[in-house]
ROSE-339824 format. One record per residue (C-alpha): residue number from 1; x, y, z; residue in one letter. Coordinates in nm, 2 decimals, always signed. Layout:
// ROSE-339824
NUM, X, Y, Z, A;
...
END
This chain:
// ROSE-339824
1, +2.44, -1.84, +0.26, M;
2, +2.64, -1.51, +0.14, T;
3, +2.44, -1.19, +0.24, K;
4, +2.55, -0.86, +0.11, I;
5, +2.42, -0.51, +0.24, S;
6, +2.21, -0.34, -0.01, A;
7, +2.26, -0.03, -0.14, T;
8, +2.00, +0.25, -0.20, P;
9, +2.06, +0.20, -0.54, E;
10, +2.04, -0.17, -0.52, M;
11, +1.72, -0.16, -0.33, I;
12, +1.58, +0.06, -0.66, H;
13, +1.70, -0.16, -0.89, G;
14, +1.55, -0.47, -0.73, R;
15, +1.20, -0.31, -0.62, L;
16, +1.18, -0.17, -0.99, Y;
17, +1.21, -0.53, -1.12, H;
18, +0.94, -0.69, -0.91, V;
19, +0.73, -0.37, -0.99, A;
20, +0.79, -0.39, -1.33, K;
21, +0.68, -0.76, -1.36, A;
22, +0.36, -0.68, -1.12, V;
23, +0.22, -0.41, -1.37, I;
24, +0.32, -0.62, -1.63, S;
25, +0.07, -0.88, -1.56, I;
26, -0.19, -0.60, -1.44, L;
27, -0.17, -0.45, -1.80, E;
28, -0.17, -0.78, -1.99, A;
29, -0.52, -0.87, -1.80, H;
30, -0.65, -0.48, -1.81, D;
31, -0.66, -0.48, -1.45, M;
32, -0.68, -0.10, -1.36, P;
33, -0.43, +0.00, -1.07, Y;
34, -0.26, +0.35, -0.98, S;
35, +0.09, +0.42, -0.86, I;
36, +0.04, +0.54, -0.47, A;
37, +0.15, +0.72, -0.19, Y;
38, +0.56, +0.76, -0.21, G;
39, +0.52, +0.60, -0.57, T;
40, +0.33, +0.85, -0.71, L;
41, +0.54, +1.16, -0.55, L;
42, +0.82, +0.98, -0.66, G;
43, +0.69, +0.98, -0.97, A;
44, +0.62, +1.35, -0.98, V;
45, +0.86, +1.53, -0.76, R;
46, +1.17, +1.30, -0.94, H;
47, +1.07, +1.07, -1.21, Q;
48, +1.13, +0.77, -1.03, G;
49, +1.22, +0.68, -0.66, F;
50, +1.23, +0.90, -0.37, I;
51, +1.62, +0.87, -0.29, P;
52, +1.55, +0.70, +0.06, W;
53, +1.23, +0.52, -0.02, D;
54, +1.24, +0.14, -0.04, D;
55, +0.94, +0.02, -0.09, D;
56, +0.66, +0.05, -0.41, F;
57, +0.31, +0.11, -0.40, D;
58, -0.01, +0.07, -0.61, L;
59, -0.35, +0.11, -0.53, W;
60, -0.59, -0.17, -0.70, L;
61, -0.93, -0.09, -0.75, F;
62, -1.18, -0.30, -0.52, D;
63, -1.42, -0.40, -0.79, D;
64, -1.16, -0.62, -0.99, T;
65, -0.90, -0.70, -0.66, Y;
66, -0.98, -1.03, -0.64, D;
67, -0.93, -1.09, -0.98, E;
68, -0.61, -0.89, -0.98, A;
69, -0.47, -1.11, -0.71, I;
70, -0.54, -1.44, -0.84, E;
71, -0.35, -1.37, -1.19, Y;
72, -0.05, -1.21, -1.01, L;
73, -0.04, -1.54, -0.79, R;
74, -0.03, -1.77, -1.08, N;
75, +0.19, -1.56, -1.34, E;
76, +0.45, -1.40, -1.09, L;
77, +0.80, -1.51, -1.18, P;
78, +0.97, -1.76, -0.99, D;
79, +1.21, -1.50, -0.79, D;
80, +0.91, -1.34, -0.62, M;
81, +0.64, -1.42, -0.37, F;
82, +0.21, -1.36, -0.36, L;
83, +0.15, -1.27, -0.02, E;
84, -0.17, -1.27, +0.17, D;
85, -0.40, -1.43, +0.37, A;
86, -0.41, -1.75, +0.13, K;
87, -0.02, -1.80, +0.12, S;
88, +0.06, -1.64, +0.50, E;
89, -0.06, -1.80, +0.81, P;
90, -0.04, -1.52, +1.02, L;
91, -0.13, -1.24, +0.77, Y;
92, -0.31, -0.96, +0.92, F;
93, -0.29, -0.71, +0.64, H;
94, -0.62, -0.54, +0.42, A;
95, -0.42, -0.58, +0.13, W;
96, -0.14, -0.82, -0.06, A;
97, +0.21, -0.75, -0.10, H;
98, +0.43, -0.94, -0.36, V;
99, +0.76, -1.02, -0.20, K;
100, +1.08, -1.06, -0.36, D;
101, +1.28, -1.39, -0.28, L;
102, +1.63, -1.25, -0.30, N;
103, +1.60, -1.02, -0.03, S;
104, +1.56, -1.00, +0.37, I;
105, +1.43, -0.71, +0.53, T;
106, +1.42, -0.62, +0.91, T;
107, +1.14, -0.36, +1.03, H;
108, +1.21, -0.08, +1.34, A;
109, +0.91, +0.13, +1.21, R;
110, +0.69, -0.16, +1.17, Y;
111, +0.81, -0.50, +1.35, P;
112, +0.49, -0.65, +1.33, Q;
113, +0.57, -0.71, +0.95, D;
114, +0.88, -0.93, +1.06, D;
115, +0.58, -1.19, +1.16, E;
116, +0.60, -1.31, +0.84, Y;
117, +0.74, -1.59, +0.65, Q;
118, +0.88, -1.42, +0.36, H;
119, +1.07, -1.11, +0.49, K;
120, +1.18, -1.01, +0.13, G;
121, +1.13, -0.62, -0.05, L;
122, +0.77, -0.57, -0.13, H;
123, +0.51, -0.41, -0.35, V;
124, +0.19, -0.30, -0.14, D;
125, -0.09, -0.35, -0.38, L;
126, -0.33, -0.18, -0.18, Y;
127, -0.68, -0.16, -0.20, R;
128, -0.91, +0.11, -0.30, C;
129, -1.29, +0.17, -0.33, R;
130, -1.47, +0.38, -0.55, R;
131, -1.78, +0.46, -0.33, M;
132, -2.05, +0.74, -0.18, K;
133, -1.92, +0.99, +0.04, E;
134, -2.24, +0.92, +0.29, A;
135, -2.11, +0.55, +0.36, G;
136, -1.78, +0.66, +0.41, W;
137, -1.69, +0.62, +0.79, W;
138, -1.92, +0.33, +0.83, E;
139, -1.67, +0.19, +0.57, F;
140, -1.35, +0.27, +0.81, V;
141, -1.47, +0.17, +1.10, D;
142, -1.56, -0.19, +0.99, E;
143, -1.21, -0.21, +0.81, E;
144, -1.06, -0.09, +1.12, N;
145, -1.26, -0.37, +1.31, R;
146, -1.19, -0.65, +1.10, K;
147, -0.81, -0.50, +1.12, Y;
148, -0.82, -0.55, +1.48, I;
149, -1.00, -0.88, +1.50, E;
150, -0.76, -1.05, +1.23, R;
151, -0.43, -0.91, +1.45, R;
152, -0.60, -1.10, +1.77, R;
153, -0.75, -1.40, +1.60, S;
154, -0.32, -1.45, +1.47, K;
155, -0.23, -1.38, +1.84, G;
156, -0.02, -1.09, +1.70, L;
157, -0.19, -0.88, +1.99, I;
158, -0.26, -0.91, +2.33, S;
159, -0.60, -0.94, +2.50, D;
160, -0.49, -0.61, +2.68, K;
161, -0.42, -0.43, +2.39, E;
162, -0.72, -0.56, +2.20, Y;
163, -0.96, -0.42, +2.43, N;
164, -0.79, -0.09, +2.44, I;
165, -0.77, -0.08, +2.04, R;
166, -1.17, -0.24, +2.07, M;
167, -1.24, +0.07, +2.35, E;
168, -1.12, +0.32, +2.12, K;
169, -1.29, +0.17, +1.77, L;
170, -1.63, +0.21, +1.97, R;
171, -1.58, +0.55, +2.07, G;
172, -1.50, +0.66, +1.70, D;
173, -1.80, +0.48, +1.56, I;
174, -2.04, +0.74, +1.84, E;
175, -1.86, +1.03, +1.72, A;
176, -1.92, +0.94, +1.37, H;
177, -2.27, +0.88, +1.38, K;
178, -2.26, +1.27, +1.34, T;
179, -2.13, +1.26, +1.00, F;
180, -2.36, +1.33, +0.70, K;
181, -2.19, +1.26, +0.39, G;
182, -2.34, +1.37, +0.07, D;
183, -2.49, +1.03, -0.06, P;
184, -2.48, +1.15, -0.39, D;
185, -2.11, +1.24, -0.41, K;
186, -1.88, +0.99, -0.56, D;
187, -1.54, +0.97, -0.35, I;
188, -1.24, +0.74, -0.37, I;
189, -1.18, +0.55, -0.02, A;
190, -0.87, +0.41, +0.08, F;
191, -0.87, +0.09, +0.31, M;
192, -0.53, +0.16, +0.49, S;
193, -0.61, +0.56, +0.56, E;
194, -0.89, +0.74, +0.71, R;
195, -0.86, +0.96, +0.43, K;
196, -1.09, +0.99, +0.10, Y;
197, -1.07, +1.20, -0.21, I;
198, -1.34, +1.35, -0.44, E;
199, -1.35, +1.14, -0.76, D;
200, -1.38, +1.45, -0.97, E;
201, -1.09, +1.50, -1.16, G;
202, -0.93, +1.15, -1.09, L;
203, -0.98, +0.98, -1.38, F;
204, -0.89, +0.86, -1.68, P;
205, -0.60, +0.70, -1.54, L;
206, -0.30, +0.85, -1.73, V;
207, +0.06, +0.73, -1.73, K;
208, +0.38, +0.92, -1.55, Y;
209, +0.72, +0.85, -1.60, K;
210, +0.89, +0.64, -1.34, F;
211, +1.25, +0.57, -1.41, E;
212, +1.27, +0.42, -1.76, D;
213, +0.91, +0.29, -1.79, S;
214, +0.55, +0.47, -1.75, E;
215, +0.32, +0.36, -1.51, F;
216, -0.06, +0.43, -1.48, Y;
217, -0.19, +0.68, -1.22, G;
218, -0.48, +0.89, -1.09, F;
219, -0.54, +1.21, -1.34, K;
220, -0.51, +1.45, -1.10, G;
221, -0.20, +1.37, -0.90, A;
222, -0.20, +1.72, -0.72, D;
223, -0.52, +1.65, -0.58, K;
224, -0.43, +1.31, -0.43, V;
225, -0.07, +1.42, -0.30, L;
226, -0.19, +1.77, -0.13, T;
227, -0.42, +1.58, +0.03, E;
228, -0.16, +1.29, +0.15, F;
229, +0.15, +1.54, +0.18, Y;
230, +0.08, +1.84, +0.17, G;
231, +0.35, +2.07, -0.01, D;
232, +0.49, +1.75, -0.16, Y;
233, +0.71, +1.94, -0.38, M;
234, +0.92, +2.04, -0.08, T;
235, +1.12, +1.76, +0.03, P;
236, +1.11, +1.67, +0.48, P;
237, +1.40, +1.75, +0.66, P;
238, +1.72, +1.56, +0.60, V;
239, +1.64, +1.40, +0.97, D;
240, +1.28, +1.27, +0.82, N;
241, +1.39, +1.11, +0.55, R;
242, +1.40, +0.74, +0.70, E;
243, +1.37, +0.44, +0.49, P;
244, +1.05, +0.16, +0.59, I;
245, +1.32, -0.09, +0.63, H;
246, +1.61, -0.09, +0.94, S;
247, +1.81, -0.34, +0.71, E;
248, +1.77, -0.50, +0.34, V;
249, +2.03, -0.79, +0.24, L;
250, +2.05, -0.93, -0.07, F;
251, +2.07, -1.32, -0.06, I;
END
């Protein structure tokens, strides 16, 4: 099998191919989504990929998430794979991936991801939830508990690490008992983050230019990106411009 070391331009081209296929299926079935994290930042700051980025991020909404995943599972092209707990025995993430089957990646920053059978470039399908602020910390703590339990059940953390993580979580739960959120305030909670954003000004979803396409995202991109990145229009120092993957090979 011939393997080719991928350039950033090659990586972006393959990711764009996968992302357009995913988004086409979502839009065909009226499944709401928003481009997320570095992908949203790339759309706003670069009108496409951040030059050193090597993944593609989407938020899907919790109330339609499972339905959207089944559409993708059944309709993705043959060169892509829907990776979740149904298709990957060791799956421990709280969200699904769509993997490219024509590439192989390795992860220096997230070595646990190398446990999965399929190792290609991927689109992250993160979950977000519209909820009330008052229930936010309870939601976050429960998501963290489920994550730790999944990692242990798959044999991917030691008993020592499990005990350390659970002890920290118990401390967090105790500390969060003083949190008094507004029972009437609507927020967007993110299952991969200890952050939330008030949903005022985020809807309706609007289209952002990304390369030669347009993809949906939260209307209040400035509000979202400021929460996650601060001064997001200023690129980080060169030394901090690191991709997710330590190596990408095309096959």
